[in-house]
Each structure stands twice: as structure tokens, then as C-alpha cells.
N, C-alpha and C positions, 0 to 999 in steps of 0.2 A: 677940446683939450682936455687931457686927463690931468689927475692929481699929480702924477709923476712929474709931468713937465712943469707944472706950476712951483712945486717944492724945490726943484733943482736936483733932487735926488736921483740916482740911477740904481737901478736893480743890479746886485751882484751878480756875475757869471759864475759858473762853476769854476773857471780856471784861476779866479781871483782867490780861491781857498788853497792855501798852500798843501795843507793834508791831503786834500782831495787830489791835487795834482801828482803828489808823490805815490798815493794809492793806484792812481792810474798808470804811472808809470810801471809800478810793480806788478800790475794785474794785468795791462794791456798797454804795452810800451807805444804803440802808435797814437793812441788817444792822449797818453800821458805826456809823449814828446809835444804834441801840439798845444796841450795847455801849458806846459813848461815855458815855451816860447810866447804864448800869449800873456802869461803872468807877468806885471810889473815888479812884483817884489823879488825875485829871483835876479841877482846880477847877470850880466852877460858872460862872464866867465865860469860861472856854475851851470848856465844853460849850455855853453860849449863843453864843459867837462862831463856833464851827466849824457849829453847827446853822444859824446864820442864813446864814453863808457858802454853805453847801450848798444851802440853799433859794434864794437869790439866784442861784447859779449855774444850778441847775435852772430857775429861771424864765427866766433870760437865753437858755436853749436848750443849754446843756451837759449832754447827757443821755448816754445808753449809745451813741448813734452818732456822737457830736459827735467831730471829730480831736483835741482836746484831751485829752478822755476815753481815747480809742482809743490814741494814741500817747504819751500822756503819763502820765496817773492811772493805768491798768490796768498798764502795765510797771512802774512805781514800785511800786505795790502788791504785784505779784509779787516784785519784788526785796526788798523787805521781808519778806514770806513766805520767800523763800529764805534770808535773813540768819537767821532764827529757825527754820531746818529743824529743829534738834535738838530743840526744845521741840514742834514741831507736826507732825512726822513728815512724810508725805508731802503734806500739803495744799497745799505751793506747786506741786507737780507737776501737781495737778488745776487750778489757775488757769492755769499756764503751757501746758498742753493746752488749754485754753479760750480762749487768746489767739487762736489763728488763727480760730477760730469768730467770736469778737467782730470782729475784724479783716474777715472775710469779709463778715458781716452788716453793717457799716459801709460797706462799699463798695458792697454792693446796694443799701443804702437811699440811698447818695449818688447811685447811678446811676438809680434809678428814684422819687426824691423829687420830689414836686409843686413844690417850692421852685425858684424861678427860672420858673416858670410855663411852661416850654417841653414840657410833655406827659411829663415824665420823660427828655428828652433831655439829655445832657451839654452844658453851655455855660452861657450868662450868663442876662441877664434876657430877657424879651419884650417890655419895654417899648420902644414906638417909636412913630414918628410915620409912617403909611404913606399915600401918596397913589395913588388908583385913579381913574382918569378926571379928573373935575373935583371929586372930594370928598378929604378929608383925614381920615383916621381916627387916634385917639390912643388908644394899648392901655398898660395897667397891666403889672406885673409878671406877672400870671396871665393875660395874653393876652386880657383881656375889653377891649372897646371902651369907654372911658369918655366918649369925645367923638367928635363927628363934625361936620365944617364942609364944606359944598358951595357952590360959586359958580355 
């Protein structure tokens, strides 16, 4: 038998630390939600509320490449990890090192994403009314011709 079994103490799990759970929700929400539901300190209403908020945010498009995640949630999560550095060791350093990678991937995604419909070019929408000869073409945001009128 080991000393832990004799003393009656159990080793604290990562999800027992509220700050760490919140940091995980902000930096990588699937792990954070798991920790939220395993944590005994959060009341059930908070667990449901946070889970619903995260799901709604994800459905609305706030994902790992969204500017709100890249410039707000991830840095706040790293800050929370940094504040708990004595308890967590060097975990915050790994997240801080990962931040430039997240930032680069978000910038690449923004540059080559099909949103805006202009073939990956930076800029706005492809939506327009174009006149060629005696025909008028109507395009949607993805550059598809959705209507044509010729006189």
C-alpha cells in the first residue's frame, strides 16, 4: 500500500481547480467543458449556462479562428494559467508558445477563407450588379450569378 491510501488524502485532479477549468474553456472549450462537468464546485445551473453559451457561440461561428477567440479568449485563458503558475507548473508556457501558432493559423484562415466569395482574396463581398452589353447580371456573396436580365 502506498502512503496516499494510508493518509486518506487523494491527489487533486486538474478539473478541481476552478481557474484551470475556466482557462481551458477559454483556450480549448471541449476539454474545458469536460472539466466543468467533472468539477464539484460549480453548481448545476452554472454548468448548464456555460455549456449553452459555448454551444451558442460555436454555432454563431466563434470558433478557433474567429478574432474574438484569437484576440480575447485565448489570451485571457493564458493569463489565467499564468496567474496559477505555482499550482500548474509550466503549463502556461506551453499555451503562451502556442498563441503565435493560433494567431498565424487565424491569419492564414482569414486570407484564404471562402467567406466573402471572392476566391480567397482579401476584401469584401462579391455581391454586385454587373452590366455587360445589354444584359445585367446579379451576383450573390459567393460570386454566383443569381439573376440575369437582358433587353
